N, C-alpha and C positions, 0 to 999 in steps of 0.2 A: 473642615473643608477638604474636599477630595484633592489629592496631590497628583498632578500629571507626571508622566514619565517621558523620557526622551524617545524619539522614534526608534522602535525596535528593528527597523529595517524595512518597514512597509511603506514609508513615505507620508508626509503630511498632506501633499497635494491630493485633491480628490475631485469628484464630480457626483452628480445626483445618480442614485441607484448603482453605485459602484459595486463590482463583484468582490468577494472576499479573496484574500491572498492564498489561504489554505482551504482545501476541500474537506468535506466531512471525513473522508478516509485518511486524511493526513497528507495527501499528495499536494504538490504545488499547483496553484492555479495561475501561474505566470506564463505568458506567451513569450518565448525567446525568439528574437530576430537576429539574423547575421551571426549566429553562433558558429564558431569554427569547429569543424570535425576533428576529433582527436582519437587516434587509434586506441589510446588507453581507455577511452570511454566505452569500448565494446564490451569489456568485462562487466562494467556497471549496467550496461544496457541489457545484457542477457540475464544478469542476476535479478534485475528488477522486473522482468517479464512475469506475467502470470504463468502458472504451470501449463495451461492449455496452449498459450502462445509459444512457450518455450518448446514444447514437443512438436508443435506445428512447424516451427522453424527447423527443428532437427529433421522432421519427415520431409519437408520441402527441399532442404539442402541435400539430404541423402538421395532423393529422387532426381534432383537436377544434376547432381554429379554423375549418376548412372546414365542419365539421358545423354549428357555431353560425351562421356566416354563411349557410350553405345554408338553414337554418330562417328566418333573417331575411329572405332574399329570398322565401321562401315566404310569410312573414307580410305583406309589403307587396304581394304579388301577383306571381306568377312572370311575368305578362305585362309587368312593368316591364323585364324583361331579354330575354325570349323568349316566343313563343306557347306556351300551355299544351298539354301532351300529353293532358290529360284524365284522368290518374291520378296519384296522390300520388307513387309511387316515381319515375316518369320526371321529374316536375316537380322533385322533391327532388334527383335526380341532376344535372339541369341547373343547379340552384342551387349544388350542391356543386362541380361542375367549373368553373362560372363563378367561384366563390370562389377555387378553386385558381389559376386564370389571373390573377385580380386580385391575390391575395396574393403571387404570385411575379413579378408584372408581366410575364408572358409575353404575354397578350392575343392569342389566335389570330385574333380578329375574327369568329368564328362567332356569338358571343353578345355583345351590347353593351347597356349600360343605356340605357333610353329616357326615363324621367321624371326629374324633379329629385330625388326621394327616392332612387331607385336610384343616381343619380350621386353623391349625397352619401355614401351608404353605401359605394359602391365606392371613392371617394376616401379615406374614412377607413380602409377595409380595406387599401388600397395603402400608406398610411402605416404601419400596423401591420406589414405585410409587410416594408417596408424596415427598420424598427427591429428586427424579430425576426431577420432574416437578418444584420444588422450585429452583433447580440448573439451569435448563433451563431458568426459568423466570428471575433469576438473570443475566444470560449471555445475554439474550435479552435486559434487561435494560442497562447493561454495554455497549453493542454494540451500542444502540441508543444514549446513553448519552455521549459516548466518544467524546471528543472535537477533531475534525479533520479539517484540512485545505482542501479547495477544489479549488486548483489553477490549471489552465490549462496552461502548458508551451508550447511554440512553439516546434515543433519536431526537428528543426535544428537551428544551430547558423550560422550567416552570417558574411562575411568579406567584407567590402565595404569602399569606400572613404568617409571620414568624416572631414569636415572643412578643415584644412591644412594638415591633416594626414590621417590615416586609422582607422578603428574601427571594433571590433567584437561586435555583437549584438544578443540578443534573446528577445523574448517577453513573457509576461504572462498576464493572466486575471483571475478574480474570476469566478468559475463555478456556484456560487450561485448568487442570485439577491441582496444579501446584499453588503454593501460597506465595503471594506477592510480599517480598521482604523489604521493609523500609521504603514504601512508596512515598514520593514527594511530588506535589503538583503545583503548577504555576498557571494562573488564569489572567490573561490580559484582555481588557475591554478596549475596543476600537469604536469610537463614535464619530459619525459623519454628519457635520452640521455646517450651516452658513456662518461665516464670520461677519464682521462689521462692514466689510467691503462687498458683501453679497456673494462671495466666492465660497465654494465648498472646501472644507478643510477637515482633516481627521485629527482627533485628539486621542491620546492613549493613556490608559490607567492600569496599574497593576492592582487587581482586586484583592482586598483583604478577605481571607476565608476563615470560616469557623475553625477549620483545621486544614493546614496545608501539608502535613506529614503525619504518618502514623508508623507504628513499629512493624506491623504486618497486616495483610488483608486476606482473610480466608473466604469472605462472602461478598457483601456489597458495601460500597462507599458512596454516601450521598455528599456531594460537594455543595457547600452552602456559603453564599455571600449575603450577609445581612445588610439591608439597605438602611443604615443609620445615618447620623449627621455627617459622618466622614466618607460616606459612599458617593461616588460621582452620579449615582442614579437617584439620590435623595430628593433632588429638586423636581423630579418628574412624577406625574401621577401614573397610575397603572395603565391608563389608556395611552398616555404619551410614551411610556416605555415600550408598549406593544408596537407603536408606530415609529420608533426610532430606527434610523439606518445605522445599525450597530452589529458588531460581531464579537463573539468571545473566541479567543485563541488559547487553546489548552495544551500544555506540555506536562507530561507525567513521566517520571523515571523511577525505576525500582530495580532491585537485584532479582534476577530470574534464575531459579534453581536449575532449570533445564540446561542452561548454557553456562552457569557459574559466573555470570558477569552482569553488569548493569545494562539495562535496555531502556529505550526511550520510545514514546509514541505521542503523536500530536493529532489534534482534531480541532474542529471549529463548530460554532453554533451561530446561526443567523437569527436575529431577533424576529424575523418574519415567521419563524417556526415556534416562537414562544407561546406557551399556554398559561393562562392566568386563572386563578380561582380553583385550582385542582391540587391534589396531593398524590404522591406515589403510593401504590399499595405495597404491602410487604411481599418481598420476593423470596423469603426463606421461611421455613417452618420446621417442626420437629416430628419425627415419626414415632411409632409406638415404643421403639426401643431407645428413644432419646437422642437419636442421631439428627444432626442438622441437615435439612434437605433444601438445596438451593435450586430454584426454578428460573432458568435463564430466560424463558419466554415472558416472565413477568417484569423484566427490568424496565420496560417502557410503559407499563400499564398504570393508569391514573384514575382517580375518583374525584368527583366534585367535593369541594370543601363543604362541611356541614354549616 
């Protein structure tokens, strides 16, 4: 008989067509309300941004600072840094580009502050520039040095005949060329069903896997849960399994050579994406010289069962 596990933090209460807690890419699917802002969260916020979002923030921040100081130099009188051109646009552009030179400490020498007010503002802006670029440099280092797993999971989970029973399977591989050392995987099944009172409730099971850890992984690992008498899915037919409101939550950890430490990655599968009666095709082969060739594009490819 399948053994239930305690709530892993997802909650037993449920409703029909409930969304999963974890997205396919491993990000949280929880909507936070009334969350208090903490200045310490800024570092995490910038570290977790995508690269294009990060550089967009840097570009917008840099441009906004120069616009603000461009107007400041206009307000104190553009003559404090350079003779006026007689129209607003040219004078503002002079203030903007002088601000850019001061903020980056480039200082071409074509424009220079003349009065005490302009010198004080320029000195203050130079300090902001030094602090800003130090902050950005720290973020760049943090983003590059952050230990991250790079696992490519198959898009779908499959249901097929396996030995004397059936099994659900999915595959994974390392997106890097390094070897995954001592990978270990945990798969939790969340099933959403009505209880005796007619209310929806979630039950959780830790699935027994054919192998939940190996010494190292150079190519592809097929994760297999055999649906035998001890499986929580044993009581369901293939059609019932396909129609279950269920998710698989996957956690894998391994030692990553690139960072010299253990890394983690999570993902999820919804049974709505489950395919039955198919099998994965082989994703690696051997070339004429005997080397193993791994085709990343074939990780998700399946064929009908004979």
